[in-house]
Backbone as ProteinMPNN parsed JSONL, in Angstrom:
{"seq_chain_A": "MKALVADDDLENRDILVRMLAHAGWDADSVGGGGEAVARILAGGYDAALLDLAMPGVDGFEAARRIRAAGTRIPLVAVSGAEAEERARESGFEYCLEKPYTLEDLRRVLREIRKNAGLRE", "coords_chain_A": {"N_chain_A": [[84.172, 100.642, 99.23], [85.511, 103.699, 98.08], [88.107, 106.082, 98.158], [89.507, 109.345, 97.565], [92.653, 110.734, 98.018], [94.224, 113.768, 98.616], [97.198, 115.424, 98.727], [100.078, 117.4, 98.937], [102.396, 116.357, 99.904], [104.186, 113.537, 99.414], [104.837, 111.401, 101.177], [102.942, 111.753, 103.245], [100.603, 111.304, 101.744], [100.97, 108.591, 101.006], [100.967, 107.33, 103.529], [98.347, 107.865, 104.419], [96.846, 106.575, 102.42], [97.604, 103.917, 102.9], [96.582, 103.636, 105.501], [93.855, 103.923, 104.978], [93.479, 101.586, 103.487], [93.895, 99.685, 105.513], [91.601, 100.18, 106.901], [89.75, 99.115, 105.254], [89.114, 100.371, 102.863], [89.459, 101.276, 99.403], [91.834, 103.35, 97.719], [92.84, 106.201, 95.842], [95.422, 108.545, 94.995], [96.425, 111.988, 94.754], [98.565, 114.796, 93.995], [97.786, 117.447, 94.263], [95.367, 120.131, 94.689], [93.939, 121.023, 92.408], [94.04, 118.846, 90.633], [92.702, 117.041, 92.244], [90.104, 118.13, 92.302], [89.349, 117.789, 89.59], [89.404, 114.951, 89.385], [87.487, 114.208, 91.284], [85.158, 115.422, 90.28], [84.891, 113.918, 88.011], [83.93, 111.594, 89.003], [83.288, 108.428, 90.754], [84.204, 108.15, 93.348], [83.696, 107.671, 96.86], [84.294, 109.27, 98.967], [86.422, 112.058, 99.833], [89.63, 112.987, 100.914], [91.225, 115.778, 101.8], [94.166, 117.604, 102.028], [94.617, 120.676, 103.63], [96.589, 122.572, 103.253], [97.913, 122.88, 100.623], [100.063, 123.858, 97.918], [99.191, 126.284, 95.358], [96.125, 125.336, 94.251], [94.589, 125.033, 97.124], [93.243, 122.96, 99.824], [90.939, 124.275, 100.795], [90.08, 125.895, 98.62], [89.737, 123.883, 96.716], [87.576, 122.469, 97.853], [85.586, 124.461, 97.732], [85.314, 124.699, 94.935], [84.447, 122.126, 94.275], [81.986, 121.998, 95.634], [80.7, 124.151, 94.381], [80.293, 123.078, 91.897], [78.226, 121.447, 92.398], [78.582, 118.955, 93.473], [78.148, 116.484, 95.925], [79.849, 114.839, 97.376], [81.238, 113.342, 100.314], [83.48, 115.321, 102.118], [86.626, 115.394, 103.646], [88.542, 117.317, 105.687], [91.972, 117.525, 106.08], [94.011, 118.459, 108.485], [95.252, 120.837, 110.931], [93.582, 121.528, 114.081], [92.977, 124.218, 114.278], [92.047, 125.068, 111.85], [89.533, 124.078, 111.439], [86.967, 125.417, 111.576], [87.094, 127.203, 109.381], [87.396, 125.306, 107.369], [84.926, 123.965, 107.406], [83.281, 126.067, 106.596], [84.113, 126.211, 103.975], [83.045, 123.984, 102.807], [83.566, 121.428, 103.76], [82.558, 118.466, 105.461], [83.663, 116.902, 107.414], [86.476, 116.566, 109.649], [89.851, 115.685, 109.961], [92.161, 115.676, 112.225], [95.568, 116.524, 112.324], [98.266, 115.427, 114.394], [96.992, 112.322, 113.304], [95.446, 109.186, 114.153], [95.017, 105.694, 113.267], [92.632, 104.91, 114.409], [91.343, 107.386, 114.691], [90.921, 107.984, 111.973], [89.276, 105.81, 111.277], [87.025, 106.448, 112.822], [86.053, 108.763, 111.523], [85.493, 107.639, 109.011], [83.486, 105.835, 109.736], [81.479, 107.657, 110.448], [80.995, 108.81, 107.941], [79.989, 106.589, 106.505], [77.72, 106.028, 108.074], [76.225, 108.409, 107.794], [75.691, 108.236, 105.131], [73.911, 106.239, 105.099], [74.849, 103.652, 105.065], [75.864, 100.356, 106.018], [78.201, 99.172, 108.494]], "CA_chain_A": [[84.196, 102.092, 99.296], [86.729, 104.22, 97.471], [88.394, 107.465, 98.523], [90.602, 110.067, 96.924], [93.499, 111.471, 98.949], [94.988, 114.84, 97.968], [98.187, 116.037, 99.606], [101.284, 117.671, 98.173], [103.491, 115.592, 100.506], [104.066, 112.138, 98.989], [104.842, 110.509, 102.345], [101.631, 111.87, 103.894], [99.64, 110.605, 100.883], [101.174, 107.146, 101.124], [100.527, 106.899, 104.859], [96.885, 107.899, 104.471], [96.342, 105.509, 101.541], [97.787, 102.644, 103.627], [95.633, 103.614, 106.609], [92.549, 103.64, 104.39], [93.461, 100.16, 103.149], [93.688, 98.962, 106.783], [90.201, 100.397, 107.291], [88.892, 98.43, 104.296], [88.783, 101.246, 101.733], [90.394, 101.472, 98.301], [92.123, 104.783, 97.615], [93.758, 106.791, 94.88], [95.961, 109.783, 95.554], [96.926, 113.022, 93.85], [99.446, 115.718, 94.693], [97.332, 118.829, 94.308], [93.937, 120.389, 94.754], [93.342, 121.11, 91.075], [93.859, 117.482, 90.14], [91.657, 116.434, 93.072], [88.809, 118.615, 91.819], [89.059, 117.124, 88.308], [89.111, 113.533, 89.619], [86.224, 114.101, 92.017], [84.061, 115.762, 89.377], [84.76, 112.81, 87.057], [83.155, 110.557, 89.695], [83.897, 107.165, 91.139], [84.694, 108.166, 94.73], [82.701, 107.747, 97.922], [84.75, 110.318, 99.88], [87.713, 112.65, 99.49], [90.378, 113.52, 102.04], [92.033, 116.827, 101.198], [95.023, 118.432, 102.864], [94.209, 122.061, 103.453], [97.739, 123.439, 102.977], [98.625, 122.525, 99.392], [100.334, 125.04, 97.09], [98.271, 126.44, 94.223], [94.75, 125.102, 94.702], [94.642, 124.361, 98.427], [92.041, 122.202, 100.139], [89.788, 125.169, 100.92], [89.631, 126.255, 97.275], [89.249, 122.653, 96.081], [86.237, 122.209, 98.388], [84.659, 125.448, 97.17], [85.08, 124.342, 93.53], [83.655, 120.883, 94.251], [80.622, 122.351, 96.04], [80.128, 125.027, 93.354], [79.891, 122.211, 90.785], [77.042, 120.702, 92.82], [78.949, 117.61, 93.925], [77.894, 116.32, 97.357], [80.739, 113.832, 97.945], [81.737, 113.705, 101.638], [84.832, 115.872, 102.107], [87.326, 115.356, 104.925], [89.684, 118.228, 105.765], [93.095, 116.948, 106.812], [94.789, 119.607, 108.925], [95.2, 121.108, 112.36], [92.279, 121.908, 114.636], [92.732, 125.647, 114.11], [91.442, 125.314, 110.54], [88.261, 123.358, 111.313], [85.844, 126.308, 111.26], [87.259, 127.666, 107.996], [87.164, 124.15, 106.507], [83.474, 123.75, 107.322], [82.744, 127.162, 105.774], [84.491, 125.949, 102.581], [82.264, 122.869, 102.286], [83.934, 120.147, 104.365], [81.67, 117.963, 106.519], [84.444, 116.157, 108.393], [87.858, 117.003, 109.83], [90.791, 114.709, 110.504], [93.19, 116.555, 112.77], [96.937, 116.017, 112.411], [98.556, 114.071, 113.912], [95.842, 111.447, 113.484], [95.72, 107.76, 114.294], [94.119, 104.838, 112.496], [91.316, 104.96, 115.044], [90.745, 108.665, 114.3], [90.451, 107.815, 110.602], [88.125, 104.894, 111.3], [85.881, 107.183, 113.375], [85.539, 109.609, 110.445], [84.916, 106.76, 107.981], [82.203, 105.339, 110.271], [80.523, 108.756, 110.324], [80.642, 108.933, 106.524], [79.119, 105.467, 106.161], [76.456, 106.208, 108.788], [75.481, 109.515, 107.184], [75.284, 107.8, 103.795], [72.949, 105.168, 105.272], [75.508, 102.373, 104.774], [76.228, 99.558, 107.197], [79.645, 98.963, 108.744]], "C_chain_A": [[85.55, 102.557, 98.761], [86.878, 105.7, 97.798], [89.494, 108.038, 97.648], [91.326, 110.852, 98.006], [94.263, 112.517, 98.155], [95.902, 115.49, 99.0], [99.441, 116.26, 98.777], [102.501, 116.921, 98.714], [103.285, 114.108, 100.212], [104.01, 111.183, 100.176], [103.501, 110.548, 103.072], [100.554, 111.16, 103.086], [99.752, 109.108, 101.069], [100.688, 106.606, 102.463], [99.001, 106.838, 104.911], [96.265, 106.829, 103.581], [96.479, 104.155, 102.242], [96.81, 102.529, 104.794], [94.218, 103.33, 106.101], [92.418, 102.168, 104.029], [93.241, 99.324, 104.405], [92.248, 99.09, 107.263], [89.223, 99.79, 106.287], [88.469, 99.262, 103.102], [89.864, 101.158, 100.664], [90.656, 102.969, 98.217], [93.069, 105.066, 96.462], [94.305, 108.043, 95.535], [96.479, 110.692, 94.457], [97.721, 114.021, 94.682], [98.969, 117.151, 94.776], [95.826, 118.964, 94.27], [93.257, 120.464, 93.405], [93.074, 119.744, 90.489], [92.765, 116.769, 90.938], [90.272, 116.85, 92.592], [88.424, 117.88, 90.542], [88.67, 115.669, 88.527], [87.767, 113.353, 90.314], [85.046, 114.395, 91.094], [83.849, 114.689, 88.316], [83.996, 111.637, 87.679], [83.965, 109.344, 90.08], [84.411, 107.099, 92.565], [83.54, 108.315, 95.707], [83.036, 108.817, 98.945], [86.077, 110.854, 99.37], [88.333, 113.24, 100.744], [91.391, 114.499, 101.477], [92.856, 117.553, 102.251], [94.646, 119.881, 102.599], [95.346, 122.951, 102.97], [98.551, 122.965, 101.785], [98.922, 123.804, 98.621], [99.383, 125.099, 95.897], [96.844, 126.345, 94.714], [94.822, 124.332, 96.017], [93.327, 123.632, 98.688], [90.795, 123.055, 100.259], [89.211, 125.492, 99.544], [89.089, 125.032, 96.542], [87.828, 122.354, 96.551], [85.219, 123.19, 97.813], [84.319, 125.11, 95.719], [84.195, 123.099, 93.416], [82.201, 121.192, 94.592], [79.945, 123.238, 94.99], [79.659, 124.23, 92.146], [78.686, 121.356, 91.145], [77.327, 119.297, 93.318], [78.835, 117.524, 95.444], [78.752, 115.232, 97.996], [81.175, 114.274, 99.35], [83.203, 114.157, 101.543], [85.394, 115.886, 103.518], [88.519, 116.295, 104.839], [90.766, 117.566, 106.605], [94.021, 118.102, 107.184], [94.73, 119.717, 110.436], [93.838, 121.601, 112.789], [91.957, 123.37, 114.385], [92.025, 125.977, 112.801], [90.045, 124.722, 110.404], [87.099, 124.27, 110.93], [85.91, 126.797, 109.813], [86.99, 126.522, 107.014], [85.667, 123.911, 106.335], [82.804, 124.837, 106.477], [83.034, 126.945, 104.289], [83.746, 124.768, 101.978], [82.634, 121.497, 102.818], [82.915, 119.759, 105.431], [82.457, 117.364, 107.679], [85.852, 116.735, 108.476], [88.663, 115.883, 110.474], [92.009, 115.512, 110.935], [94.546, 115.856, 112.851], [97.479, 116.311, 113.806], [97.389, 113.145, 114.245], [96.322, 109.996, 113.595], [94.773, 106.98, 113.388], [92.717, 104.874, 113.096], [90.607, 106.281, 114.73], [90.156, 108.569, 112.898], [89.228, 106.912, 110.564], [86.869, 105.58, 111.832], [85.246, 108.043, 112.287], [84.869, 108.752, 109.37], [83.589, 106.17, 108.443], [81.132, 106.411, 110.151], [80.067, 108.918, 108.878], [79.679, 107.835, 106.128], [77.75, 105.629, 106.805], [75.611, 107.291, 108.116], [75.028, 109.199, 105.759], [74.257, 106.669, 103.876], [73.516, 103.798, 104.97], [75.854, 101.668, 106.08], [77.723, 99.441, 107.286], [80.163, 97.785, 107.963]], "O_chain_A": [[86.578, 101.909, 98.958], [85.92, 106.469, 97.727], [90.301, 107.309, 97.071], [90.703, 111.546, 98.809], [94.882, 112.199, 97.14], [95.445, 116.031, 100.007], [99.826, 115.391, 97.994], [103.531, 116.858, 98.044], [102.332, 113.497, 100.696], [103.21, 110.247, 100.174], [102.978, 109.508, 103.47], [99.688, 110.493, 103.653], [98.747, 108.426, 101.267], [100.067, 105.544, 102.52], [98.434, 105.859, 105.398], [95.254, 106.234, 103.953], [95.564, 103.335, 102.182], [96.271, 101.452, 105.051], [93.471, 102.579, 106.728], [91.365, 101.567, 104.24], [92.482, 98.355, 104.374], [91.737, 98.207, 107.953], [88.009, 99.927, 106.441], [87.538, 98.881, 102.392], [91.042, 100.986, 100.977], [89.805, 103.772, 98.599], [93.966, 104.282, 96.153], [93.737, 108.55, 96.503], [96.907, 110.246, 93.393], [97.577, 114.09, 95.903], [99.68, 118.001, 95.313], [95.107, 118.046, 93.876], [92.118, 120.02, 93.26], [92.012, 119.503, 89.915], [91.994, 115.989, 90.38], [89.371, 116.018, 92.487], [87.297, 117.4, 90.419], [87.709, 115.192, 87.924], [87.001, 112.452, 89.973], [84.041, 113.684, 91.127], [82.749, 114.559, 87.778], [83.474, 110.785, 86.96], [85.154, 109.238, 89.78], [84.999, 106.091, 92.958], [82.547, 108.988, 95.429], [82.167, 109.234, 99.711], [86.768, 110.204, 98.585], [87.661, 113.903, 101.534], [92.311, 114.105, 100.761], [92.32, 118.054, 103.239], [94.385, 120.26, 101.457], [95.097, 123.98, 102.341], [99.741, 122.68, 101.914], [98.127, 124.743, 98.658], [98.838, 124.077, 95.48], [96.397, 127.177, 95.504], [95.084, 123.129, 96.028], [92.408, 123.684, 97.87], [89.709, 122.624, 99.874], [88.005, 125.377, 99.325], [88.093, 125.129, 95.825], [86.966, 122.022, 95.738], [84.113, 122.794, 97.447], [83.162, 125.222, 95.314], [83.307, 123.032, 92.566], [81.288, 120.708, 93.924], [78.749, 123.093, 94.737], [78.737, 124.647, 91.446], [78.174, 120.619, 90.302], [76.398, 118.528, 93.561], [79.355, 118.377, 96.163], [78.405, 114.745, 99.072], [81.454, 115.455, 99.56], [84.045, 113.468, 100.967], [84.738, 116.327, 104.461], [89.409, 116.096, 104.012], [90.502, 117.101, 107.714], [94.722, 118.654, 106.335], [94.233, 118.829, 111.128], [93.035, 122.039, 111.965], [90.785, 123.734, 114.287], [91.46, 127.062, 112.662], [89.428, 124.854, 109.347], [86.32, 123.925, 110.041], [84.902, 126.802, 109.107], [86.42, 126.744, 105.945], [85.202, 123.68, 105.219], [81.868, 124.555, 105.729], [82.294, 127.434, 103.436], [83.802, 124.561, 100.766], [82.073, 120.496, 102.374], [82.463, 120.601, 106.207], [81.965, 117.324, 108.807], [86.359, 117.315, 107.516], [88.207, 115.225, 111.409], [92.789, 115.972, 110.101], [94.659, 114.749, 113.376], [97.173, 117.368, 114.356], [96.86, 113.189, 115.356], [97.43, 109.644, 113.191], [93.843, 107.546, 112.814], [91.727, 104.869, 112.365], [89.393, 106.292, 114.524], [89.033, 109.014, 112.657], [88.248, 107.223, 109.887], [85.768, 105.32, 111.345], [84.023, 108.051, 112.144], [83.798, 109.102, 108.876], [82.666, 106.018, 107.643], [79.995, 106.109, 109.789], [78.883, 109.138, 108.619], [78.662, 108.102, 105.488], [76.729, 105.396, 106.159], [74.415, 107.101, 107.897], [74.096, 109.818, 105.245], [73.782, 106.189, 102.847], [72.768, 102.873, 104.652], [76.103, 102.304, 107.104], [78.434, 99.589, 106.292], [81.347, 97.46, 108.047]]}, "name": "protein", "num_of_chains": 1, "seq": "MKALVADDDLENRDILVRMLAHAGWDADSVGGGGEAVARILAGGYDAALLDLAMPGVDGFEAARRIRAAGTRIPLVAVSGAEAEERARESGFEYCLEKPYTLEDLRRVLREIRKNAGLRE"}
């Protein structure tokens, strides 16, 4: 399984990519929502984890663009709990609330695999 991580904070991106590796996923990362949209629409990812508070194209706008293009990739909003309702309205199916743990991430990844009909 392969994921795309989008976050304008390099340290946050690196941490999430390493956590995904511990969970058995490959991951690429980008620093902005516009680049995330382009990479996702090009294909090759099983899920995308998008920070909601990026400058320029934030996670909300990125999700709207991805959904408007007809892409059904599982989207994970990475942010605080206060943004969960708005994230779901923008097209996110999953939320990973900061600060998150490896177990929190694994729970979301299990849900993605289950909903895709894939085995653990």
